[in-house]
N, C-alpha and C positions, 0 to 999 in steps of 0.2 A: 600572828606571831606570838610565840610564847614569851612570858616574862623573862625567862633565863636568856633567851636569844636577844631580847631588847637590852638587857644589862650588858651582855657581851659586846654588842654594837656600841653602846655608850662608852664602855671601858676602852675599847679600841679607838674611839674617836672617829668612827666610820663616817664616810660621806655616803649618803643614800641617793642613788639615782633611780627615780621613779620613771619607768618607761611605758607603762600602760595604765592610765587612769582616765576614767570617762568624764569626770566632772571636777570642777575646782573644789567643791565640797569634799570629795573623796581625798584629794591631794592635801587639803588643810587638815583632815583627820589624821593622815599619816604624819604630817608635821607636828601635830599636837601630841601624838603618841610617842614621838622621838624628839622631844624639845631640845635635848643636849647634842643632837647631831645635825649636821648640815644636810638638808633634804632638797634635792633639785629635781625638777621635772624636765625631761629631755627625751629625745629620740634615741633609742638604743640600737638602732639598725647598724650604724657604722661600727660601734664598739663590738656588737655581737658578731658581725661579719669578720672583723679583724682577729678576734679572739676565738672564733669558731664556737660560739655559744649557741646552743640549739633551743634551750628553754630557760625560763626564769623561775624562781629567784636564783641568783648566783652571787657568790662572795669572791671578789677579785682581790687578791693580796699579792705582795711582792714575791711570795713563795709559790704562788700558783692560783688556780681557779678551783673553787669548790661548788658543786651543784647538789 
């Protein structure tokens, strides 16, 4: 993730849903990279199915979905 994308997520107060991480250490690295955002580990299957998301990453906003 580029620094400008990180700043954009921080400015928006984005909640980050991590849906594919192999180890706890990888997850903690993501949390450390985005300390000002809420970072959650979860299964994305239900959300992806309901929103017809085929691949990640994806930005879900009130105005629509960006991939």
